[in-house]
N, C-alpha and C positions, 0 to 999 in steps of 0.2 A: 503494499501500500503505499504512494504517496504521503510524505509527511502531513502537508496541508489537508490532505485528503482522512487521514486518523485524528486530524485535530478537530475538523469539524464536526466528525462522527462522534467522536469525545464529547464535544460540547451539545450535543444532539442527547446525550444520555444522561451529561447534569442537569440540561432545561426542563428534561421528562421526571428527572428526580424531584428538581424543584418542586414543580406540579404535584408529584406523588405525594411528598411530605415536606409539606411547606414550614414545618414546625424547625426543619432542621438548615442551617446556614450554610453557606456555600464557604467551605474552608482551603486554604490552600493543603493540596495532598488528595483531596477527592478525586481530582484530574489525574491522578498517577494509577490510583486505584481502577478508576472506569477504563483508562487508557489501555490498563495491563490486559482487563479483559477482553476488551474488545481487539488488542492484536491478539489475542488467543484464538477466540471465536471470529473476529472478522464479522460481526454483524451486530447491530445496535441494539435490538431487541434482546438477544441473547447478553449481551453487556449490562444491558439495564435490568435484565429479571437477576441476574447475578449479584449485581453490585448492591440493589434495595433488598435483596434477600440476606446477603451477609450483614448488612449494617441491621437489619432487623433481629436476626439470628443470633448473632454475636453480640448485640448491647453495644453496639459501636455509636451509636447516636451521639453520645454525650462528647465524643471527640469533635463533632461539627456544629455544636451550638456555641452561643455566645460564650464568649470567656475561656473555650474548651475545657469543660471542669473534670472530664475524665484524663486528658491528658498530666494534669496536674496528679491524679492521682495513681496513674501507670510511672510517673518519675517516681513517686514517691516508695511505690513498691520495687523500682527497679532498683535504685538505691540500696534498700535492704537488701536484696537480693546480691547484689555484689559484696555488701558486708559479710552475707553468708558463706557464699561459694567463692569468692576472692578475695580473701579479707587481705593478703598483700597489696593488691590493686586498690582495694576500697582505703588504706592506710596512706597510700602514695596519693589518692585522688583528694581526700585529705586534706594532704600538707600543701598539695597544690591549688587547694580551693576550688575542687572541679566536682562537680557531681552530673549526673545524668542529662539534666537541662540543658549541659554544654552540645551534647551533641544525639539524644534519642529520640529530638522531636521527630524528623521524618521518618526514622525507624516506624514510630506508633501511627504518627497521621497519615501514612501512605502503606503501611504494612509491609514495607520494605522495596514498594515498588518505586520508590524515588529514582533507584539504581535505573530505570529506563532513562531517564531524561539526561545522564550522562554517557549515553551509546550515541555513537555518529551514523547506527542503523538502526532498525526497529527490532533488532533480535533480543528475542527475552534471555538473560542469563538464567543458566541451567539452575543455580544455586538460588535463585526466585522463586522457581518452579517447586523445589523441594520446601521451602519456605510456606511457600502459600499452601501447598498439600497438606503439610503439618497444623496449618493454622484452620483450614477448613475441617479437619480432622478432630484436631484437640483444642480448637479457641486460642483464647488471649495467651494461654500457658505457652504456645508456642514462640509469640513472638519474647516471650520474658527468656527461655531456653536460648531462641536465635541471638537473642541481646549477650546473654552470658557465653555463649560460643563466640561469637566475634571478639567480647572481651577476653575471654581468656586466650584465644588465638593468638592475638595481638601484647598479651600481657608483657614479654619480656619487652618488646619495643615502646610501649607505654611508660612503664617503669623508667625509661631513661629521659622521658620528656619532660616538659613544664606545661601551663595551663596554657599558653598560645599556641606551643607546637602540637601540644594533644587535639585542641580545635579544629588546628588547621589539619589534621593528620585523617581526622574524620571528615571533614570535609570536601577531602581527597580523595577519600576511599572508595566511592562509585566509579572515580574513573581510572582506576588499575583493574587487573583481571582476577581480584579477588572472587567475584561471584561467577566469572568465568572456569577458576582454576580447578582441574578433576581431583587432585588434591585434597580441596579445601573440602569438597564435595563427598569425598572418602571419608573423610573425618565428620562431616557435619551429622552424619545420623549417629554413629557411634557415642560422640559427644553429648549431643540436647539426652540420649536417654538417660546418660549419667547425672542430669542435676534433676533432683526429685521438686521440682517446683506444681507441688499438687493445687487441687483447688483449696482445698483447706487452708493452706497455709497461705493463697492469697486472698482468701476471704478473712483470713486473721489481719493481716497485713491491712487490708481494706478497712476494717474496722479500727486498728489503730488511728489508721489517716483520719478516719471520720471523728475517733475523739479528738485529736491534734483540732481539728476543722473546729470539733464545738466548744474545746478551750480559748480558742482563737477569737470566737464571736463572744463568748462568755467575757473574756477580759479586754474586748474591744479592740483588738491589737488590729492594726490596718489590715485588709485583704492582702494577703500576699501574691502575687502574679504567678501564672504556672511557670514564668523563665526561672523564679528563684522558690520553690514551694517550701510554706514552713519552715524557713533558715532558723527564728526562733525556738524552735524545740527540736528541730534535727541535729543539732550541732550539739545537744545536749542530752543525747540518746548513745546508748553503744548498742549493738546487738551481739550476739554469744549464741553459738549451737554445738550441738554435741558432735561426738568424732564421726558420726555416720550423716553429718550435716541433711538429718531430718527433723529436727528438734529446732524451733527458732524461740529462744527465748530473750524479753525483751526488758531492759533494766532502763528506767528514767529517772533523772535526777529531779 
């Protein structure tokens, strides 16, 4: 397909969805998701049906509403998961005053389909197919597991970088061959199965997040934007897990 033709078709899908679900605002990232399914099936109606069903079935509407409330929750959960599964990297990130808000927005808002925008062709990266396949099967857990996989894969490199270099590294990642690399794809399936990110664990983190929201509101702390979620409390919390990384124990000052 010609790029201009693809762009027009994706716009038609998004306009149709805006009419179908007026409660959801357009958010940058929706075009990537809709574009992915159009490139995959080359049919506007099919892309629309899958796109609308995806948002409804996986509770993603909060990613595309004013103030993107679900995005802040995902940031919080990922920060906690990094502390559990990648404690060394978490320590380095804390030292450099960096958290998931600096790099994970496109991961969540586009379900990793933002990688398509960096391709000079309309070829779909093979790793992206695996990621979306896992997401359709396992839901949001797959997004967190994929995030952990990427962070662990580049952990040694990231440990050598400071804040600015880390931000730049993730900005340039989709321009590399990472999402096309066969060795990466071989490791992907094995590694994501090792992360015990369960629905119950995410629910516990969600509950903690809601408690923090309630405390902020009760103490009339100004609403923290999704770019810096709940810094007042996150910095005063520590996370500890057992040896099997199955249990999350939270301590707050």
